N, C-alpha and C positions, 0 to 999 in steps of 0.2 A: 884463463882470465885472472886478473888480480883480485884480491879479496880484502875487504874492509871488515874488521871486527869491532863492534860497538859494545862496550861493557857498561851496562846500565841503560840499555836501550828502552826508549819509551815513545809515546805518541807525539811528543813535542820535537825537541831538538834531535833526538835519535832518529826519528822517522825522516826528518828533513835531511840529515846527513846521509842516510841510506839512499834517499832519492837523488841527491846531488852526485854522490860517488857512483850510484848505479847508472845514472845517465852517461857517465864517463866510461862505462864498461866494466865496472866493478861488481862482483858478487858480494853478498853481505851476510856475515855471521852476527847474529843478534844474541846477546847474553843478558839475561834478566832473571829475577827470582820466579816470576809468574809465567807458567806455560801458556795460560789462556791469553795473557797480554802478548806474548811472543807469537802465538798463532794468529792473532788479529793483525799484528804488524806484518807478518809474512804474507797474509792475504792481501793487505793494503798495497804492499810493494808489488805483489804479483799483478795487481791491477794496473800498475804503471810499467810493467815489463821488466822489473828488477828481480833477479833471482836471489832469494834469501832463505835462510833457515835459522830456527831458534834453538838455543842451547840453554836450558834452564840451569841456573846456579845462583846461590846466595853469594854475593861478592864478598861478604864478611867471612866466608868459609874458604880459606886458601885452597884446600884440597878439592872442593867442589868447583871453584873457579878454574883452577889449573886443568881439571878434568874436562870442563866445558870447552876451554880453548884448545886443548889437545884434540878433542873430538871435532872441533871446527876445522883444525888444521888437517886432520885426516879426511874430512869431507871435501874440503876445497883445494887441498894440496899445499897451501901456504897461507899465512896471514901476512899481507904486505903493508897494511896500515891498521894500527890499533888506536881507537879513540876510547878514552876512559872518562866516563861522566856518570857514575852512580849517585844516587841520592841516599843519604844516611839518616834522613829524617830531620825535621826542624824543631829544635827544642827551645829556642829563645832563652839562652843561658847567658847571664851577665858574667863578666870576668871573675868576680869574687864568688860566684856560685858554682864554678867549675869543680867537679869532683872526679875521682877516678871512674866511678860508675857512670857518670854523665858523659865523660870524654871517651870511654872505651868503645862504644859503638861507632863513633866518628872515626877514631883511629883505625879500628878493624876494617871498616869499609873503605874509607878514602885514602888511607896511607898504606896499611898492610895489603889491602886489596889491589892497590896500584903496583906494589912490589910483586905480588903474586902474578898479576897479569903480565907484567913485563918479563918476569922470569920464564913465563910459559912461551912467549913468542920471540924474545930477543935472540936466543941461540940460532934460530932459523934465519933471522934477518942478518946476523953477523956472518953466517955461512954464505949467504947470498950477496953480502956486502950491499944490501939494499933494504930499505924499509922506513916507515914513518911511525913515530909514537906521538900522539896528541893527547894532552891532558887538559881536562876542563875543571876550573875552579870558579868560585864566586869572587867578586871584587874584594871581599874581606881577606882573601889570602895575601893581597897586596897592601891594602889599607884597612885594618881591622874595624869591624862594626861591633860595638860593645854588647849588643843584644844577641850576637851570634858567636860568642867567645869560643865555644867548644868546636864548632864547625871551622872557625878561623884557624884554630891551632892545627887541626888535621890537614886542612887544605894548604896552609902555609908550609907545612912539612912536605906535602906532595909537590907544591910548586918549587920549593928549594931543590928537591931531588931532580925534578924535570929540567931545571936550568942547569944543574950539574951534568946531567946526561947529555944535554945539548952540546956541551963543550967537549965531553970525553968521547962521544960516539961520532961526532961530525967526520972525523978522518977515517972512520970505518964503514961509511956508506949509510949510516942510519941517522935520520933527521928527527929531532925531538923539539917540541914546542909546548908551552903552556898557554892556554886561552883563559883569560880572566874575564868573566862576564859580569859587569857591574850595572846591570839593569834587568828589568823583567823580560823574560822570554815569552812574548805574546804578540798576537796580531792587534789586540786591543787592550787598553789598560785604563784605570780611572784617570780622570783629568789631572795633569801635572805629574803623573808617574812616568818616568823614562822607560821606554820599552822598544823592542825590535822583534820583528817576526822571525820565527825559527828558520824559515826558508831563506831569509836574507843572511842570518848568522851562519848558516851552514856553508854559504858561498865563501865566507872568510876562511873556513877550514880548508876548503879546496885550494884557495889561493896560497895558504901557508904550505900545504903539501906540495904544491907544484913549484913554488918559488924557493922553498927550502932555505930560508935566510934567517928569519926572526927567531929568537929564542922565546919571545913572549909577545902576545897580542892582547891588548886590553880593549874590551868592547864596552863603551860607556856613552852617555848622552852627549 
């Protein structure tokens, strides 16, 4: 069976992605820092008939993340789809307030973490001449939000790299896309706040994976 690995798995979009791909016959490897959270996700997915297993790792720790993905590969036999969507914390930093100390956690998690994750799974995809890499960013990676300057920097770098990978790997059987989510991921939101349910958003990822055409998909109101 094919396997989806979700780096930064959580009870929102991550769980929805696991359900969507699981219904299509995928087994799911879940990577997150909290073992308790992973255990809860595995149990929730088991209740829907989806086979999943958790692999605890801090995404900001390249060695731990690499080890988790290698363990997932050993458990399931291959990683056919990687989805990268960890959360590095919300700091509400204005552009003029960005410092190295403020920026470092964002870069470590969102950019270096992405590189480490791809390095762990890409060799197998290239050998098989098949695979999908899906990156998730906020809308600020495309059009910056002044109050999220540090996150914007890291996600813009991640997005730039994803778009580069899309072009260089297409002829090698590996599809890459960036998904920029420019609204609240929620089934409900305060009046006037653009939002979309995670189950609906997850269907967009399946469409990208199966059509294998777009380098980027922006989800907005």
